[in-house]
C-alpha positions as CSV (number, residue, x, y, z in Angstrom):
1,M,143.9,-31.6,-29.9
2,V,144.8,-28.8,-27.5
3,K,147.2,-31.2,-25.7
4,D,149.3,-31.5,-28.9
5,Q,150.3,-27.8,-28.3
6,K,151.2,-28.3,-24.6
7,N,155.0,-28.3,-25.1
8,K,155.0,-25.5,-27.7
9,G,155.9,-22.0,-26.4
10,K,156.3,-22.7,-22.7
11,D,156.5,-19.0,-22.0
12,G,153.4,-18.2,-24.1
13,L,149.7,-18.7,-23.6
14,C,148.7,-20.6,-20.5
15,F,147.7,-24.0,-21.6
16,Q,146.6,-25.0,-18.0
17,Q,143.8,-22.4,-18.2
18,I,142.3,-24.2,-21.1
19,E,142.6,-27.5,-19.3
20,L,141.0,-25.9,-16.2
21,F,138.1,-24.5,-18.3
22,I,137.5,-27.9,-19.9
23,R,137.4,-29.5,-16.5
24,Y,134.9,-26.9,-15.4
25,L,132.7,-27.8,-18.3
26,Q,132.9,-31.5,-17.5
27,V,132.4,-31.3,-13.7
28,E,130.3,-28.2,-13.0
29,K,128.4,-27.7,-16.2
30,N,128.1,-31.4,-16.9
31,Y,128.3,-30.9,-20.7
32,A,128.1,-33.8,-23.1
33,D,131.3,-35.4,-24.4
34,N,130.6,-34.1,-28.0
35,T,130.2,-30.6,-26.7
36,I,133.4,-30.8,-24.7
37,S,135.2,-32.0,-27.8
38,A,133.9,-29.1,-29.8
39,Y,135.2,-26.6,-27.2
40,Q,138.6,-28.3,-27.2
41,R,138.8,-28.1,-31.0
42,D,137.7,-24.5,-31.1
43,L,140.1,-23.4,-28.4
44,A,142.9,-25.4,-30.0
45,K,142.5,-23.3,-33.2
46,L,142.7,-20.1,-31.2
47,F,145.7,-21.4,-29.3
48,V,147.6,-22.1,-32.5
49,F,146.6,-18.8,-34.1
50,C,147.8,-16.8,-31.1
51,Q,151.1,-18.7,-30.8
52,G,151.8,-17.9,-34.4
53,R,151.6,-14.2,-33.5
54,D,153.7,-14.4,-30.3
55,V,150.8,-13.6,-28.0
56,A,152.2,-14.0,-24.5
57,E,149.0,-14.0,-22.4
58,W,145.3,-14.3,-23.0
59,C,144.9,-10.7,-21.8
60,D,147.0,-9.5,-24.8
61,I,144.2,-10.6,-27.2
62,D,141.9,-7.7,-28.4
63,V,139.0,-7.3,-30.8
64,K,141.3,-6.6,-33.7
65,M,143.1,-9.9,-33.2
66,L,139.9,-11.9,-32.8
67,N,138.6,-10.3,-36.1
68,L,141.8,-11.5,-37.7
69,F,141.1,-15.0,-36.3
70,V,137.6,-14.9,-37.9
71,M,139.1,-13.8,-41.2
72,E,141.5,-16.7,-41.1
73,L,138.6,-19.1,-40.5
74,R,136.8,-17.6,-43.5
75,H,139.9,-18.0,-45.7
76,A,139.9,-21.7,-44.7
77,N,136.3,-21.9,-46.0
78,T,134.9,-22.5,-42.6
79,S,131.1,-22.4,-42.6
80,N,129.2,-19.6,-40.8
81,R,127.8,-22.1,-38.4
82,S,131.3,-23.3,-37.4
83,I,132.5,-19.7,-37.0
84,R,129.5,-19.0,-34.7
85,R,130.4,-22.0,-32.6
86,N,134.1,-21.0,-32.5
87,L,133.1,-17.5,-31.2
88,S,130.7,-19.0,-28.7
89,S,133.5,-21.2,-27.3
90,I,135.9,-18.3,-27.1
91,R,133.2,-16.1,-25.3
92,G,132.6,-18.9,-22.8
93,F,136.3,-19.4,-22.2
94,F,137.0,-15.6,-21.8
95,A,134.0,-15.3,-19.4
96,F,135.6,-18.1,-17.4
97,L,138.9,-16.3,-17.3
98,L,137.2,-13.1,-16.3
99,R,135.7,-14.8,-13.3
100,L,139.2,-16.1,-12.4
101,G,140.6,-12.6,-12.6
102,A,142.9,-13.5,-15.5
103,L,141.1,-11.0,-17.8
104,S,139.8,-7.6,-17.1
105,E,137.2,-7.7,-19.9
106,N,135.7,-10.2,-22.4
107,C,136.6,-8.7,-25.8
108,A,134.9,-11.6,-27.6
109,K,131.5,-10.1,-26.6
110,D,132.2,-7.3,-29.1
111,I,132.7,-9.7,-32.1
112,S,129.6,-10.1,-34.2
113,S,128.7,-13.6,-35.2
114,P,127.9,-14.3,-38.9
115,K,124.2,-14.6,-39.6
116,L,122.7,-18.0,-40.6
117,E,120.1,-18.6,-43.2
118,Q,117.2,-20.3,-41.5
119,T,117.2,-23.9,-42.6
120,L,114.3,-26.2,-41.6
121,P,115.2,-29.6,-40.3
122,K,114.8,-32.3,-42.9
123,T,112.1,-34.8,-42.1
124,I,110.5,-38.0,-43.6
125,D,107.0,-38.8,-44.7
126,Y,105.1,-41.1,-42.3
127,D,104.3,-43.6,-45.1
128,E,108.0,-43.9,-46.0
129,L,108.9,-44.3,-42.4
130,S,106.3,-47.0,-41.9
131,K,108.1,-49.1,-44.5
132,M,111.2,-49.0,-42.5
133,M,109.4,-50.3,-39.4
134,Q,108.1,-53.5,-41.0
135,P,110.1,-56.5,-39.8
136,R,111.1,-58.8,-42.7
137,S,112.2,-61.8,-40.5
138,D,112.3,-62.9,-36.9
139,R,116.1,-62.7,-36.8
140,F,117.7,-61.0,-33.7
141,D,119.3,-58.2,-35.7
142,E,116.2,-57.5,-37.8
143,L,113.9,-57.3,-34.8
144,R,116.5,-55.1,-33.0
145,N,116.8,-52.7,-35.9
146,V,113.0,-52.3,-36.1
147,A,112.7,-51.8,-32.4
148,M,115.4,-49.1,-32.5
149,I,113.6,-47.2,-35.3
150,E,110.3,-47.5,-33.5
151,L,111.7,-46.2,-30.3
152,I,113.5,-43.3,-31.9
153,Y,110.3,-42.2,-33.7
154,S,107.9,-43.0,-30.8
155,C,110.0,-41.0,-28.3
156,A,111.8,-38.5,-30.6
157,L,115.2,-39.7,-29.3
158,R,118.6,-38.4,-30.2
159,V,120.7,-41.3,-31.4
160,S,123.1,-40.8,-28.4
161,E,120.1,-41.1,-26.1
162,L,118.9,-44.3,-27.9
163,V,122.2,-46.2,-27.5
164,S,122.5,-45.1,-23.8
165,V,119.1,-46.6,-22.8
166,D,119.5,-49.6,-20.4
167,L,117.1,-52.4,-19.8
168,N,116.0,-51.0,-16.5
169,D,115.3,-47.6,-18.1
170,V,112.3,-49.1,-20.0
171,D,109.0,-49.8,-18.3
172,L,106.9,-51.6,-20.9
173,K,104.0,-52.2,-18.5
174,E,103.5,-48.5,-17.7
175,G,104.7,-47.5,-21.2
176,F,107.6,-45.1,-20.6
177,V,111.4,-44.9,-21.0
178,K,113.9,-42.9,-18.9
179,V,116.2,-40.9,-21.2
180,M,119.4,-39.1,-20.3
181,G,119.5,-36.0,-22.5
182,K,122.0,-33.3,-23.0
183,G,123.8,-32.1,-19.9
184,G,123.0,-35.4,-18.1
185,K,119.4,-34.2,-17.7
186,A,116.9,-37.1,-17.3
187,R,113.4,-37.1,-18.7
188,F,110.6,-39.6,-18.8
189,V,109.0,-40.1,-22.3
190,P,105.9,-42.1,-23.1
191,V,106.4,-45.0,-25.4
192,G,103.7,-45.8,-28.1
193,Q,102.1,-49.3,-28.4
194,N,103.8,-50.1,-31.7
195,A,107.2,-49.4,-30.1
196,I,106.3,-51.5,-27.1
197,A,105.3,-54.4,-29.3
198,A,108.5,-54.1,-31.3
199,I,110.7,-54.0,-28.2
200,K,109.0,-57.1,-26.8
201,R,109.6,-59.0,-30.0
202,Y,113.2,-57.9,-29.9
203,L,113.7,-58.9,-26.3
204,S,112.3,-62.3,-27.0
205,K,115.4,-62.8,-29.3
206,R,117.9,-60.7,-27.4
207,P,120.8,-63.0,-26.1
208,V,121.3,-63.3,-22.4
209,C,124.5,-61.4,-21.7
210,E,126.2,-59.3,-19.1
211,S,125.5,-56.0,-20.9
212,N,122.8,-53.9,-19.3
213,A,122.2,-52.1,-22.6
214,L,118.8,-52.4,-24.1
215,F,120.3,-52.7,-27.6
216,V,123.3,-54.9,-28.2
217,N,125.2,-56.1,-31.2
218,Q,126.2,-59.6,-32.3
219,K,129.2,-59.4,-29.9
220,Q,126.7,-58.6,-27.1
221,N,128.1,-55.1,-26.6
222,R,126.2,-51.9,-26.5
223,V,125.3,-50.7,-30.0
224,A,127.4,-47.8,-31.1
225,V,126.0,-44.5,-32.5
226,R,127.8,-45.0,-35.9
227,S,126.2,-48.5,-36.2
228,V,122.7,-47.0,-35.7
229,Q,123.4,-44.4,-38.3
230,N,124.5,-47.0,-40.8
231,I,121.6,-49.3,-40.0
232,I,119.0,-46.6,-40.6
233,K,120.7,-45.4,-43.8
234,R,120.9,-48.9,-45.3
235,R,117.3,-49.8,-44.2
236,A,115.9,-46.6,-45.9
237,L,117.7,-47.6,-49.2
238,D,116.4,-51.2,-48.9
239,V,112.8,-50.0,-48.8
240,G,113.3,-47.7,-51.8
241,I,113.9,-44.3,-50.2
242,T,116.3,-42.5,-52.5
243,F,117.5,-39.6,-50.2
244,N,119.8,-40.0,-47.2
245,V,118.0,-40.9,-44.0
246,H,119.7,-40.4,-40.7
247,P,118.5,-40.9,-37.1
248,H,117.9,-37.2,-36.4
249,M,115.5,-37.1,-39.3
250,L,113.3,-39.6,-37.4
251,R,113.4,-37.3,-34.4
252,H,112.3,-34.3,-36.5
253,A,109.5,-36.4,-38.0
254,A,108.2,-37.3,-34.5
255,A,108.3,-33.7,-33.4
256,T,106.6,-32.5,-36.5
257,H,103.8,-35.1,-36.4
258,F,103.3,-34.5,-32.7
259,L,103.0,-30.8,-33.2
260,Q,100.6,-31.2,-36.1
261,S,98.3,-33.4,-34.0
262,S,98.5,-31.5,-30.6
263,H,99.2,-27.9,-31.7
264,D,100.9,-27.6,-28.3
265,L,104.5,-26.3,-28.6
266,R,105.2,-26.5,-24.9
267,S,104.4,-30.2,-24.9
268,V,106.7,-30.7,-27.9
269,Q,109.4,-28.9,-26.0
270,E,109.1,-31.4,-23.0
271,F,108.8,-34.3,-25.5
272,L,112.1,-33.3,-27.2
273,G,113.9,-32.4,-24.0
274,H,114.8,-28.9,-25.2
275,K,116.0,-26.5,-22.5
276,S,114.7,-23.5,-24.3
277,I,111.5,-23.3,-26.3
278,K,113.4,-21.3,-28.9
279,S,114.9,-24.6,-30.1
280,T,111.4,-26.0,-30.5
281,Q,109.9,-23.1,-32.4
282,V,111.5,-24.3,-35.7
283,Y,108.8,-27.0,-35.8
284,T,106.1,-24.3,-36.1
285,H,107.7,-23.5,-39.5
286,L,107.5,-27.1,-40.6
287,D,103.9,-27.2,-39.5
288,F,103.2,-24.1,-41.5
289,L,104.7,-25.7,-44.6
290,E,102.3,-28.7,-44.2
291,L,99.4,-26.2,-43.8
292,S,100.5,-24.5,-47.0
293,K,100.5,-27.8,-48.9
294,V,97.0,-28.5,-47.7
295,Y,95.8,-25.0,-48.6
296,D,97.3,-25.1,-52.1
297,S,95.6,-28.5,-52.8
298,C,92.2,-27.9,-51.2
299,H,91.3,-24.2,-50.9
300,P,89.2,-22.9,-53.8
301,R,91.1,-19.6,-53.9
302,A,94.5,-21.3,-54.0
303,K,94.5,-22.0,-57.7
304,K,97.3,-20.4,-59.6
């Protein structure tokens, strides 16, 4: 998206500095492709905004101009979450330019990000989830779909992690799977017995092909993220679940059920592959909601 602006305003903002920053994120920071794309989109918006105001260099941008940029995002009905991400991208880019000596200060640090209302991740009841994990035939695609759902829930995988699992990443005898998480960070996650059994049933029907991917489609290619999303959505509807179910909801369910059983937030952090425990703490609120339900239904003093 940034590249579309390359030939506009040759004497204006330095496009090569954005390219250099993106390269830095790819090579040195080893950020995921989706994260890189988000940075590119965010910086492209800033690039276009500044060109429309005849800004010659990045050092010409000040707090006032960045506030105007935020106002323009608001007028375009951009959500607070997206505005926060835009500002985060700009702060990172300006910090990079500061290290290069292209800026004398990072004025983006003085811009306040809009606050977010705390929203708890949506999850799914275990009984409803169990219906999705019941195979209805011994067809290849049916056993594959069940195995994917079992593995996501058993290991609390992101959908991107699921589709990247290779055959040699799974040790069914020892009961673990090697997962490549965000930033190319590998972790080893235990696999439950039900997931192991589902994978074995699927592998008995998996066609012999050149692909090293654990999960393949009818064309014997690695299953795509969008395909997994559609499979889980359709399967939920087929078993009578009326709300929209997506793969990340299964990950949330796994984390919530794990925390309710173990009461060990640090273990849940490792389980999910979170870099910071702050990302994991949201599940303590989910656990509290469950506790509140039990209290309201069981405690003698909870009657209204």
